[in-house]
Backbone and ligand atoms as CSV (ligand in chain L), in Angstrom:
chain,resi,resn,atom,element,x,y,z
A,1,MET,N,N,-16.089,11.931,-24.165
A,1,MET,CA,C,-15.840,13.240,-24.722
A,1,MET,C,C,-15.607,14.283,-23.522
A,2,PRO,N,N,-14.374,14.961,-23.600
A,2,PRO,CA,C,-14.221,15.884,-22.448
A,2,PRO,C,C,-14.903,17.152,-22.511
A,3,TYR,N,N,-15.381,17.544,-21.454
A,3,TYR,CA,C,-16.103,18.877,-21.254
A,3,TYR,C,C,-15.384,19.866,-20.451
A,4,LYS,N,N,-15.172,21.051,-21.019
A,4,LYS,CA,C,-14.422,22.224,-20.188
A,4,LYS,C,C,-15.361,22.708,-19.204
A,5,ASP,N,N,-16.680,22.655,-19.497
A,5,ASP,CA,C,-17.651,23.097,-18.459
A,5,ASP,C,C,-17.935,21.899,-17.561
A,6,LYS,N,N,-17.709,22.201,-16.254
A,6,LYS,CA,C,-17.779,21.037,-15.292
A,6,LYS,C,C,-19.288,20.653,-15.114
A,7,GLY,N,N,-20.212,21.644,-15.079
A,7,GLY,CA,C,-21.656,21.597,-14.865
A,7,GLY,C,C,-22.094,20.613,-16.145
A,8,LYS,N,N,-21.717,20.895,-17.441
A,8,LYS,CA,C,-22.125,20.050,-18.324
A,8,LYS,C,C,-21.772,18.672,-18.269
A,9,ARG,N,N,-20.415,18.447,-17.894
A,9,ARG,CA,C,-19.932,17.212,-17.538
A,9,ARG,C,C,-20.676,16.337,-16.675
A,10,LEU,N,N,-20.948,16.973,-15.460
A,10,LEU,CA,C,-21.703,16.474,-14.311
A,10,LEU,C,C,-23.045,16.028,-14.913
A,11,GLU,N,N,-23.824,16.909,-15.670
A,11,GLU,CA,C,-25.047,16.634,-16.214
A,11,GLU,C,C,-24.836,15.257,-17.174
A,12,THR,N,N,-23.985,15.369,-17.953
A,12,THR,CA,C,-23.935,14.283,-18.943
A,12,THR,C,C,-23.709,12.834,-18.070
A,13,GLN,N,N,-22.862,12.945,-17.128
A,13,GLN,CA,C,-22.597,11.824,-16.277
A,13,GLN,C,C,-23.932,11.321,-15.597
A,14,ARG,N,N,-24.663,12.297,-15.016
A,14,ARG,CA,C,-25.976,12.038,-14.355
A,14,ARG,C,C,-26.933,11.327,-15.329
A,15,LYS,N,N,-26.997,11.825,-16.615
A,15,LYS,CA,C,-27.930,11.293,-17.549
A,15,LYS,C,C,-27.548,9.789,-18.002
A,16,HIS,N,N,-26.097,9.770,-18.120
A,16,HIS,CA,C,-25.577,8.418,-18.459
A,16,HIS,C,C,-26.021,7.440,-17.515
A,17,TYR,N,N,-25.785,7.788,-16.139
A,17,TYR,CA,C,-26.008,6.880,-14.891
A,17,TYR,C,C,-27.644,6.669,-14.951
A,18,ALA,N,N,-28.501,7.659,-15.317
A,18,ALA,CA,C,-29.833,7.395,-15.258
A,18,ALA,C,C,-30.308,6.327,-16.319
A,19,ASN,N,N,-29.668,6.449,-17.427
A,19,ASN,CA,C,-30.063,5.733,-18.621
A,19,ASN,C,C,-29.318,4.256,-18.549
A,20,ASN,N,N,-28.321,3.995,-17.636
A,20,ASN,CA,C,-27.799,2.867,-17.557
A,20,ASN,C,C,-27.553,2.283,-16.126
A,21,LYS,N,N,-28.568,2.545,-15.314
A,21,LYS,CA,C,-28.619,2.213,-13.856
A,21,LYS,C,C,-28.179,0.783,-13.711
A,22,GLU,N,N,-28.895,-0.015,-14.362
A,22,GLU,CA,C,-28.799,-1.525,-14.128
A,22,GLU,C,C,-27.287,-2.032,-14.531
A,23,ARG,N,N,-26.846,-1.399,-15.729
A,23,ARG,CA,C,-25.506,-1.813,-16.097
A,23,ARG,C,C,-24.604,-1.389,-15.157
A,24,VAL,N,N,-24.626,-0.287,-14.701
A,24,VAL,CA,C,-23.658,0.415,-13.640
A,24,VAL,C,C,-23.638,-0.486,-12.397
A,25,ALA,N,N,-24.931,-0.869,-11.941
A,25,ALA,CA,C,-24.959,-1.482,-10.899
A,25,ALA,C,C,-24.382,-3.027,-11.010
A,26,ALA,N,N,-24.598,-3.475,-11.970
A,26,ALA,CA,C,-24.030,-4.872,-12.361
A,26,ALA,C,C,-22.575,-4.787,-12.415
A,27,LYS,N,N,-22.122,-3.730,-12.998
A,27,LYS,CA,C,-20.468,-3.462,-12.996
A,27,LYS,C,C,-19.968,-3.406,-11.636
A,28,THR,N,N,-20.621,-2.529,-10.908
A,28,THR,CA,C,-20.312,-2.375,-9.522
A,28,THR,C,C,-20.264,-3.669,-8.770
A,29,ARG,N,N,-21.278,-4.560,-8.897
A,29,ARG,CA,C,-21.305,-5.835,-8.276
A,29,ARG,C,C,-20.249,-6.805,-8.780
A,30,ARG,N,N,-19.971,-6.705,-9.957
A,30,ARG,CA,C,-18.836,-7.552,-10.587
A,30,ARG,C,C,-17.551,-7.122,-9.957
A,31,HIS,N,N,-17.287,-5.833,-9.820
A,31,HIS,CA,C,-16.098,-5.227,-9.348
A,31,HIS,C,C,-15.925,-5.635,-7.922
A,32,ARG,N,N,-17.021,-5.662,-7.121
A,32,ARG,CA,C,-16.993,-6.046,-5.608
A,32,ARG,C,C,-16.599,-7.436,-5.557
A,33,THR,N,N,-17.236,-8.265,-6.270
A,33,THR,CA,C,-17.050,-9.728,-6.408
A,33,THR,C,C,-15.641,-10.025,-6.512
A,34,LYS,N,N,-14.965,-9.433,-7.612
A,34,LYS,CA,C,-13.692,-9.545,-7.963
A,34,LYS,C,C,-12.744,-9.106,-6.732
A,35,LYS,N,N,-13.085,-7.975,-6.189
A,35,LYS,CA,C,-12.071,-7.498,-5.114
A,35,LYS,C,C,-12.205,-8.464,-3.904
A,36,LYS,N,N,-13.459,-9.058,-3.512
A,36,LYS,CA,C,-13.611,-9.898,-2.514
A,36,LYS,C,C,-12.760,-11.164,-2.726
A,37,ALA,N,N,-12.693,-11.688,-3.916
A,37,ALA,CA,C,-12.156,-12.939,-4.479
A,37,ALA,C,C,-10.583,-12.704,-4.278
A,38,GLU,N,N,-10.171,-11.421,-4.618
A,38,GLU,CA,C,-8.728,-11.187,-4.459
A,38,GLU,C,C,-8.342,-11.097,-3.185
A,39,TRP,N,N,-9.054,-10.445,-2.415
A,39,TRP,CA,C,-8.903,-10.439,-0.842
A,39,TRP,C,C,-8.820,-11.930,-0.235
A,40,ALA,N,N,-9.746,-12.802,-0.622
A,40,ALA,CA,C,-9.721,-14.043,-0.031
A,40,ALA,C,C,-8.540,-14.774,-0.433
A,41,ALA,N,N,-7.998,-14.734,-1.655
A,41,ALA,CA,C,-6.800,-15.248,-2.193
A,41,ALA,C,C,-5.560,-14.719,-1.522
A,42,PHE,N,N,-5.619,-13.441,-1.284
A,42,PHE,CA,C,-4.477,-12.873,-0.671
A,42,PHE,C,C,-4.311,-13.255,0.881
A,43,LYS,N,N,-5.510,-13.389,1.619
A,43,LYS,CA,C,-5.655,-13.726,2.916
A,43,LYS,C,C,-5.001,-15.160,3.084
A,44,LYS,N,N,-5.362,-15.917,2.154
A,44,LYS,CA,C,-4.740,-17.379,2.082
A,44,LYS,C,C,-3.142,-17.381,2.172
A,45,THR,N,N,-2.726,-16.396,1.764
A,45,THR,CA,C,-1.158,-16.289,1.691
A,45,THR,C,C,-0.545,-15.983,3.173
A,46,LEU,N,N,-1.330,-15.524,4.138
A,46,LEU,CA,C,-0.978,-14.840,5.205
A,46,LEU,C,C,-0.939,-15.901,6.450
A,47,GLN,N,N,0.007,-15.589,7.383
A,47,GLN,CA,C,-0.178,-16.448,8.642
A,47,GLN,C,C,0.078,-15.471,9.905
A,48,CYS,N,N,-0.143,-16.080,11.082
A,48,CYS,CA,C,0.107,-15.353,12.255
A,48,CYS,C,C,1.637,-15.238,12.442
A,49,MET,N,N,2.038,-14.110,12.778
A,49,MET,CA,C,3.381,-13.928,12.923
A,49,MET,C,C,4.054,-14.539,14.241
A,50,LYS,N,N,3.102,-14.992,15.090
A,50,LYS,CA,C,3.602,-15.460,16.432
A,50,LYS,C,C,3.591,-16.980,16.322
A,51,CYS,N,N,2.563,-17.700,15.808
A,51,CYS,CA,C,2.473,-19.102,15.985
A,51,CYS,C,C,2.409,-19.843,14.517
A,52,GLY,N,N,2.219,-19.011,13.591
A,52,GLY,CA,C,2.219,-19.605,12.198
A,52,GLY,C,C,0.801,-20.083,11.636
A,53,GLN,N,N,-0.229,-19.855,12.534
A,53,GLN,CA,C,-1.527,-20.308,12.346
A,53,GLN,C,C,-1.824,-19.522,10.954
A,54,ASN,N,N,-2.474,-20.405,9.919
A,54,ASN,CA,C,-2.762,-19.810,8.605
A,54,ASN,C,C,-4.190,-19.873,8.114
A,55,HIS,N,N,-4.954,-20.381,8.967
A,55,HIS,CA,C,-6.388,-20.481,8.459
A,55,HIS,C,C,-6.890,-18.937,8.289
A,56,PRO,N,N,-7.447,-18.736,7.174
A,56,PRO,CA,C,-7.984,-17.337,7.044
A,56,PRO,C,C,-8.877,-16.872,7.992
A,57,ALA,N,N,-9.815,-17.745,8.381
A,57,ALA,CA,C,-10.818,-17.324,9.200
A,57,ALA,C,C,-10.344,-16.931,10.633
A,58,THR,N,N,-9.044,-17.237,10.923
A,58,THR,CA,C,-8.546,-16.966,12.418
A,58,THR,C,C,-7.652,-15.825,12.290
A,59,LEU,N,N,-7.479,-15.170,11.057
A,59,LEU,CA,C,-6.432,-14.070,10.920
A,59,LEU,C,C,-6.992,-12.681,11.318
A,60,ASP,N,N,-6.326,-12.018,12.151
A,60,ASP,CA,C,-6.659,-10.623,12.455
A,60,ASP,C,C,-5.573,-9.699,11.953
A,61,PHE,N,N,-5.899,-8.508,11.892
A,61,PHE,CA,C,-4.911,-7.525,11.528
A,61,PHE,C,C,-4.822,-6.508,12.739
A,62,HIS,N,N,-3.465,-6.584,13.299
A,62,HIS,CA,C,-3.321,-5.823,14.466
A,62,HIS,C,C,-2.502,-4.466,14.211
A,63,HIS,N,N,-2.998,-3.355,14.603
A,63,HIS,CA,C,-2.238,-2.068,14.188
A,63,HIS,C,C,-1.135,-1.945,15.267
A,64,VAL,N,N,0.161,-1.920,14.749
A,64,VAL,CA,C,1.351,-1.913,15.544
A,64,VAL,C,C,1.425,-0.651,16.386
A,65,ILE,N,N,0.903,0.308,15.928
A,65,ILE,CA,C,0.959,1.779,16.656
A,65,ILE,C,C,-0.576,2.268,16.851
A,66,LYS,N,N,-0.850,2.291,18.096
A,66,LYS,CA,C,-2.425,2.788,18.442
A,66,LYS,C,C,-2.482,4.322,18.065
A,67,ASP,N,N,-3.479,4.639,17.092
A,67,ASP,CA,C,-3.546,5.977,16.737
A,67,ASP,C,C,-5.087,6.021,16.383
A,68,PRO,N,N,-5.505,7.211,16.731
A,68,PRO,CA,C,-7.028,7.480,16.395
A,68,PRO,C,C,-7.375,7.333,14.873
A,69,SER,N,N,-6.242,7.674,14.161
A,69,SER,CA,C,-6.523,7.558,12.646
A,69,SER,C,C,-6.615,6.218,12.027
A,70,ASN,N,N,-6.329,5.159,12.925
A,70,ASN,CA,C,-6.359,3.853,12.495
A,70,ASN,C,C,-7.770,3.474,12.067
A,71,ASN,N,N,-7.910,2.622,10.995
A,71,ASN,CA,C,-9.258,2.187,10.746
A,71,ASN,C,C,-9.263,0.599,10.843
A,72,LYS,N,N,-10.271,0.007,11.169
A,72,LYS,CA,C,-10.361,-1.503,11.255
A,72,LYS,C,C,-10.590,-1.926,9.850
A,73,ILE,N,N,-9.697,-2.929,9.559
A,73,ILE,CA,C,-9.620,-3.511,8.253
A,73,ILE,C,C,-10.842,-4.139,7.943
A,74,ASN,N,N,-11.626,-4.828,8.673
A,74,ASN,CA,C,-12.956,-5.540,8.422
A,74,ASN,C,C,-14.073,-4.380,8.259
A,75,GLU,N,N,-13.951,-3.146,8.918
A,75,GLU,CA,C,-14.833,-2.058,8.611
A,75,GLU,C,C,-14.524,-1.646,6.973
A,76,LEU,N,N,-13.362,-1.572,6.656
A,76,LEU,CA,C,-13.062,-0.900,5.452
A,76,LEU,C,C,-13.587,-1.856,4.201
A,77,ILE,N,N,-13.369,-3.227,4.528
A,77,ILE,CA,C,-13.847,-4.239,3.676
A,77,ILE,C,C,-15.300,-4.025,3.565
A,78,ARG,N,N,-16.087,-4.099,4.710
A,78,ARG,CA,C,-17.404,-3.872,4.687
A,78,ARG,C,C,-17.938,-2.622,3.814
A,79,ARG,N,N,-17.137,-1.492,3.940
A,79,ARG,CA,C,-17.391,-0.586,2.981
A,79,ARG,C,C,-16.994,-0.507,1.491
A,80,ASN,N,N,-16.355,-1.649,1.166
A,80,ASN,CA,C,-15.795,-1.865,-0.069
A,80,ASN,C,C,-14.721,-0.872,-0.451
A,81,ALA,N,N,-14.052,-0.416,0.529
A,81,ALA,CA,C,-13.062,0.664,0.311
A,81,ALA,C,C,-11.709,-0.047,0.050
A,82,TRP,N,N,-11.584,-0.655,-1.136
A,82,TRP,CA,C,-10.455,-1.672,-1.150
A,82,TRP,C,C,-9.097,-0.868,-1.206
A,83,SER,N,N,-8.982,0.237,-1.782
A,83,SER,CA,C,-7.553,0.862,-1.744
A,83,SER,C,C,-7.266,1.348,-0.206
A,84,LEU,N,N,-8.167,1.693,0.488
A,84,LEU,CA,C,-7.827,1.942,1.890
A,84,LEU,C,C,-7.497,0.674,2.712
A,85,VAL,N,N,-8.169,-0.377,2.317
A,85,VAL,CA,C,-7.761,-1.572,2.977
A,85,VAL,C,C,-6.373,-1.774,2.818
A,86,TYR,N,N,-5.772,-1.803,1.629
A,86,TYR,CA,C,-4.481,-2.236,1.357
A,86,TYR,C,C,-3.501,-1.195,1.894
A,87,ALA,N,N,-3.876,0.031,1.984
A,87,ALA,CA,C,-2.908,1.102,2.666
A,87,ALA,C,C,-3.017,0.999,4.114
A,88,GLU,N,N,-4.223,0.582,4.755
A,88,GLU,CA,C,-4.247,0.328,6.184
A,88,GLU,C,C,-3.393,-0.922,6.708
A,89,LEU,N,N,-3.268,-1.929,5.753
A,89,LEU,CA,C,-2.490,-2.972,6.126
A,89,LEU,C,C,-1.090,-2.851,6.342
A,90,ALA,N,N,-0.512,-1.602,5.707
A,90,ALA,CA,C,0.915,-1.386,5.878
A,90,ALA,C,C,1.093,-1.049,7.404
A,91,LYS,N,N,-0.019,-0.663,8.211
A,91,LYS,CA,C,0.296,-0.321,9.616
A,91,LYS,C,C,0.005,-1.336,10.392
A,92,CYS,N,N,-0.272,-2.602,9.931
A,92,CYS,CA,C,-0.738,-3.804,10.710
A,92,CYS,C,C,0.385,-4.972,10.680
A,93,VAL,N,N,0.303,-5.860,11.709
A,93,VAL,CA,C,0.791,-7.083,11.481
A,93,VAL,C,C,-0.381,-8.186,11.729
A,94,VAL,N,N,0.027,-9.311,11.195
A,94,VAL,CA,C,-0.983,-10.364,11.210
A,94,VAL,C,C,-1.029,-11.173,12.402
A,95,LEU,N,N,-1.930,-11.341,13.109
A,95,LEU,CA,C,-1.970,-12.249,14.414
A,95,LEU,C,C,-3.296,-13.043,14.064
A,96,CYS,N,N,-3.155,-14.496,14.769
A,96,CYS,CA,C,-4.460,-15.178,14.868
A,96,CYS,C,C,-5.152,-14.720,15.981
A,97,SER,N,N,-6.385,-14.997,15.917
A,97,SER,CA,C,-7.266,-14.365,17.036
A,97,SER,C,C,-6.675,-14.765,18.442
A,98,ASN,N,N,-6.233,-16.012,18.522
A,98,ASN,CA,C,-5.759,-16.404,19.851
A,98,ASN,C,C,-4.534,-15.467,20.366
A,99,CYS,N,N,-3.561,-15.330,19.385
A,99,CYS,CA,C,-2.233,-14.578,19.727
A,99,CYS,C,C,-2.694,-13.069,19.941
A,100,HIS,N,N,-3.762,-12.666,19.122
A,100,HIS,CA,C,-4.106,-11.288,19.280
A,100,HIS,C,C,-4.677,-11.072,20.637
A,101,ARG,N,N,-5.637,-11.803,21.260
A,101,ARG,CA,C,-6.077,-11.841,22.247
A,101,ARG,C,C,-5.083,-11.860,23.569
A,102,ILE,N,N,-4.079,-12.686,23.332
A,102,ILE,CA,C,-3.158,-12.779,24.348
A,102,ILE,C,C,-2.230,-11.440,24.402
A,103,HIS,N,N,-2.050,-11.049,23.090
A,103,HIS,CA,C,-1.186,-9.799,23.048
A,103,HIS,C,C,-1.978,-8.757,23.723
A,104,HIS,N,N,-3.158,-8.601,23.547
A,104,HIS,CA,C,-3.805,-7.505,24.187
A,104,HIS,C,C,-4.104,-7.831,25.823
A,105,HIS,N,N,-4.166,-9.068,26.073
A,105,HIS,CA,C,-4.215,-9.499,27.511
A,105,HIS,C,C,-2.849,-8.985,28.260
A,106,ASN,N,N,-1.823,-9.304,27.698
A,106,ASN,CA,C,-0.496,-9.089,28.097
A,106,ASN,C,C,-0.199,-7.438,28.261
A,107,GLU,N,N,-0.725,-6.815,27.335
A,107,GLU,CA,C,-0.669,-5.347,27.316
A,107,GLU,C,C,-1.454,-4.736,28.482
A,108,MET,N,N,-2.568,-5.365,28.772
A,108,MET,CA,C,-3.282,-4.832,29.877
A,108,MET,C,C,-2.532,-5.064,31.130
A,109,VAL,N,N,-2.057,-6.321,31.399
A,109,VAL,CA,C,-1.264,-6.733,32.431
A,109,VAL,C,C,-0.145,-5.672,32.689
A,110,TYR,N,N,0.552,-5.521,31.567
A,110,TYR,CA,C,1.803,-4.600,31.573
A,110,TYR,C,C,1.339,-3.093,32.072
A,111,ASP,N,N,0.335,-2.675,31.371
A,111,ASP,CA,C,-0.224,-1.386,31.701
A,111,ASP,C,C,-0.304,-1.104,33.309
A,112,LYS,N,N,-1.080,-2.201,33.787
A,112,LYS,CA,C,-1.443,-2.198,35.138
A,112,LYS,C,C,-0.142,-2.254,35.987
A,113,LYS,N,N,0.874,-3.028,35.603
A,113,LYS,CA,C,2.190,-3.083,36.404
A,113,LYS,C,C,2.829,-1.748,36.307
A,114,VAL,N,N,2.877,-1.039,35.010
A,114,VAL,CA,C,3.470,0.179,34.907
A,114,VAL,C,C,2.972,1.260,35.730
A,115,ARG,N,N,1.530,1.278,35.822
A,115,ARG,CA,C,0.823,2.181,36.613
A,115,ARG,C,C,0.974,2.022,38.087
A,116,LYS,N,N,1.194,0.750,38.486
A,116,LYS,CA,C,1.505,0.541,39.886
A,116,LYS,C,C,2.935,0.973,40.252
A,117,LYS,N,N,3.876,0.617,39.305
A,117,LYS,CA,C,5.254,1.064,39.658
A,117,LYS,C,C,5.328,2.519,39.620
A,118,LYS,N,N,4.729,3.211,38.703
A,118,LYS,CA,C,4.758,4.666,38.786
A,118,LYS,C,C,4.298,5.229,40.011
A,119,LYS,N,N,3.176,4.471,40.535
A,119,LYS,CA,C,2.559,5.097,41.711
A,119,LYS,C,C,3.497,4.813,42.851
A,120,LEU,N,N,4.184,3.807,42.909
A,120,LEU,CA,C,5.178,3.342,43.920
A,120,LEU,C,C,6.300,4.434,43.931
A,121,LEU,N,N,6.741,4.560,42.572
A,121,LEU,CA,C,7.971,5.614,42.450
A,121,LEU,C,C,7.590,7.086,43.002
A,122,ALA,N,N,6.368,7.256,42.650
A,122,ALA,CA,C,5.827,8.659,43.197
A,122,ALA,C,C,5.954,8.786,44.790
A,123,GLN,N,N,5.443,7.644,45.246
A,123,GLN,CA,C,5.423,7.580,46.778
A,123,GLN,C,C,6.833,7.521,47.334
A,124,ASP,N,N,7.740,6.865,46.414
A,124,ASP,CA,C,9.184,6.782,47.014
A,124,ASP,C,C,9.652,8.222,47.055
A,125,THR,N,N,9.560,8.964,45.870
A,125,THR,CA,C,10.068,10.294,45.728
A,125,THR,C,C,9.530,11.167,46.886
A,126,HIS,N,N,8.299,11.022,47.137
A,126,HIS,CA,C,7.526,11.635,48.232
A,126,HIS,C,C,8.334,11.518,49.595
A,127,THR,N,N,8.534,10.220,49.910
A,127,THR,CA,C,9.243,10.013,51.119
A,127,THR,C,C,10.627,10.566,51.245
A,128,HIS,N,N,11.321,10.526,50.046
A,128,HIS,CA,C,12.603,10.952,49.888
A,128,HIS,C,C,12.629,12.409,50.187
A,129,TYR,N,N,11.772,13.155,49.537
A,129,TYR,CA,C,11.583,14.423,49.852
A,129,TYR,C,C,11.513,14.942,51.191
A,130,HIS,N,N,10.774,14.227,51.906
A,130,HIS,CA,C,10.502,14.479,53.331
A,130,HIS,C,C,11.644,14.282,54.099
A,131,THR,N,N,12.394,12.972,53.944
A,131,THR,CA,C,13.441,12.560,54.934
A,131,THR,C,C,14.745,13.625,54.609
A,132,HIS,N,N,14.875,14.061,53.415
A,132,HIS,CA,C,16.077,14.790,53.038
A,132,HIS,C,C,15.752,16.225,53.405
A,133,LYS,N,N,14.632,16.707,52.906
A,133,LYS,CA,C,14.457,18.107,52.863
A,133,LYS,C,C,14.011,18.656,54.310
A,134,SER,N,N,13.241,17.784,54.952
A,134,SER,CA,C,12.927,18.293,56.307
A,134,SER,C,C,13.318,17.286,57.421
A,135,PRO,N,N,14.541,17.403,57.825
A,135,PRO,CA,C,15.254,16.440,58.852
A,135,PRO,C,C,14.270,16.216,60.106
A,136,LYS,N,N,13.398,17.132,60.584
A,136,LYS,CA,C,12.581,17.057,61.489
A,136,LYS,C,C,11.547,15.948,61.372
A,137,GLY,N,N,11.385,15.769,59.948
A,137,GLY,CA,C,10.364,14.620,59.556
A,137,GLY,C,C,9.094,14.762,59.985
A,138,ALA,N,N,8.509,15.914,60.039
A,138,ALA,CA,C,7.093,16.028,60.723
A,138,ALA,C,C,6.172,15.638,59.442
A,139,GLY,N,N,6.724,15.497,58.256
A,139,GLY,CA,C,5.669,15.106,57.340
A,139,GLY,C,C,4.771,16.153,56.841
A,140,ASN,N,N,4.913,17.306,57.199
A,140,ASN,CA,C,4.058,18.373,56.693
A,140,ASN,C,C,4.495,18.948,55.442
A,141,GLY,N,N,3.982,18.648,54.444
A,141,GLY,CA,C,4.492,19.094,53.107
A,141,GLY,C,C,4.425,20.566,52.859
A,142,ASP,N,N,3.618,21.337,53.481
A,142,ASP,CA,C,3.390,22.684,53.484
A,142,ASP,C,C,4.431,23.504,54.022
A,143,SER,N,N,5.233,22.851,54.969
A,143,SER,CA,C,6.434,23.646,55.547
A,143,SER,C,C,7.621,23.633,54.661
A,144,VAL,N,N,7.683,22.812,53.754
A,144,VAL,CA,C,8.875,22.677,52.872
A,144,VAL,C,C,8.444,23.219,51.461
A,145,LYS,N,N,9.082,24.539,51.233
A,145,LYS,CA,C,8.874,24.885,49.745
A,145,LYS,C,C,10.055,25.772,49.390
L,1,ZN,ZN,ZN,-1.193,-17.081,16.498
């Protein structure tokens, strides 16, 4: 029965819950079990996009774009936040734990290379600056402005 008065509605809901705690808890448990089973069945249909590994225990969900708003899928599952789980999946690709590790390893190596390259470029520019702008080449940056 709908109530126009929000306070009354909440009061009724509170009373209903108090009188049916056990039933509500059982319903929640059933719902969670069902959702977990659905998830397990879904995970069985997935495979690593790199190597094709498809054992559900090995599969990770890797966020394609690093973003502070990303949530870990396993964390959402632990919280039984099922609608969030499926929404979060849209931001991920499936990788097995090996390929996932390798991916992050390569990322780290690449980052180091890029940092090193940037540093070298910065030094190059610096040298250039001095050789062209101050032909006397004293190397005193303060004199050239
Ligand atoms: Zn793999």
